[in-house]
C-alpha positions in Angstrom: -2.4 33.0 49.1 -1.6 29.9 51.0 0.5 30.1 54.1 3.8 28.1 53.9 3.7 24.7 55.6 5.8 24.2 58.6 7.1 20.7 58.5 9.6 19.2 60.9 12.4 16.9 59.9 10.7 14.1 61.6 7.6 14.6 59.5 9.8 14.8 56.3 11.5 11.5 57.3 8.1 9.9 58.0 6.8 11.1 54.7 9.8 9.7 52.8 9.4 6.4 54.7 5.8 6.2 53.7 6.6 6.9 50.1 9.4 4.3 50.1 6.9 1.8 51.5 4.5 2.6 48.7 7.1 2.7 45.9 10.5 1.3 46.9 13.4 2.1 44.7 13.3 -1.4 43.2 9.7 -0.9 42.1 10.4 2.5 40.7 13.3 0.9 38.7 11.1 -1.9 37.5 8.4 0.5 36.4 10.9 2.7 34.6 12.3 -0.4 32.8 8.8 -1.5 31.8 8.0 2.0 30.5 11.2 2.0 28.4 10.4 -1.4 27.0 6.9 -0.4 26.1 8.2 2.8 24.5 10.7 0.7 22.4 7.8 -1.7 21.4 5.6 1.2 20.3 8.5 2.7 18.3 9.1 -0.7 16.6 5.5 -1.1 15.6 5.3 2.5 14.5 8.3 1.9 12.3 6.7 -1.4 10.9 3.5 0.5 10.2 5.3 3.2 8.3 7.3 0.6 6.4 4.1 -1.3 5.4 2.4 2.0 4.4 5.4 3.0 2.3 5.4 -0.5 0.6 1.7 -0.2 0.0 2.1 3.3 -1.5 5.0 2.0 -3.7 2.9 -1.0 -4.9 0.0 1.4 -5.8 2.4 3.6 -7.8 3.8 0.6 -9.6 0.2 -0.7 -10.3 -0.8 2.7 -11.8 2.3 2.8 -13.9 1.7 -0.7 -15.2 -2.0 0.1 -16.0 -0.8 3.2 -17.9 1.8 1.0 -19.8 -0.9 -1.6 -20.6 -3.2 1.2 -21.9 -0.4 2.6 -24.0 0.6 -0.7 -25.5 -3.1 -1.6 -26.2 -3.5 1.8 -28.0 -0.3 1.2 -30.0 -1.4 -2.3 -30.9 -4.8 -1.1 -32.1 -3.0 1.3 -34.5 -1.1 -1.5 -36.2 -2.9 -2.5 -39.4 -4.3 -6.0 -39.2 -3.8 -8.3 -42.2 -5.1 -11.7 -41.1 -7.1 -13.9 -43.4 -10.8 -13.1 -43.1 -11.7 -16.7 -42.9 -13.8 -16.8 -46.1 -11.2 -18.9 -47.9 -7.5 -19.4 -48.3 -7.3 -17.9 -51.8 -7.4 -14.2 -51.4 -4.9 -11.9 -49.8 -5.1 -10.8 -46.2 -6.7 -7.4 -45.6 -7.2 -5.0 -42.7 -11.0 -5.5 -42.4 -10.5 -9.1 -41.5 -11.1 -8.5 -37.8 -13.8 -5.9 -38.0 -17.4 -6.8 -37.4 -20.0 -5.8 -40.0 -17.3 -5.0 -42.6 -17.6 -7.0 -45.7 -14.6 -8.7 -47.1 -13.3 -7.1 -50.3 -12.1 -10.5 -51.4 -15.4 -12.2 -52.0 -19.1 -11.6 -52.3 -22.2 -13.3 -51.2 -22.6 -14.6 -54.8 -19.5 -16.7 -54.2 -21.2 -18.6 -51.4 -24.0 -19.9 -53.7 
């Protein structure tokens, strides 16, 4: 255990004067204000970072929802029977196989091409 220090009032005054010389009240006030300003700046940028992260997350959720909607609409479109002209001629009725590869047109035959 350490023995208590015996310090005289003169030593205490000298110590306070030395500390005041190193860090006068004005400097302590200035450092405190700078610290508070830095704290506000950090808080501001933290808030901005959170806001940007939230916006990015929201944009990702919207993009996923749009991709799902496009997939659903594409699926629904593919289920609609197609009845365009097959391109062979303008004289037969439209039919669903018009846009399918390697499916022969029921409206004509190769013999018609000769």
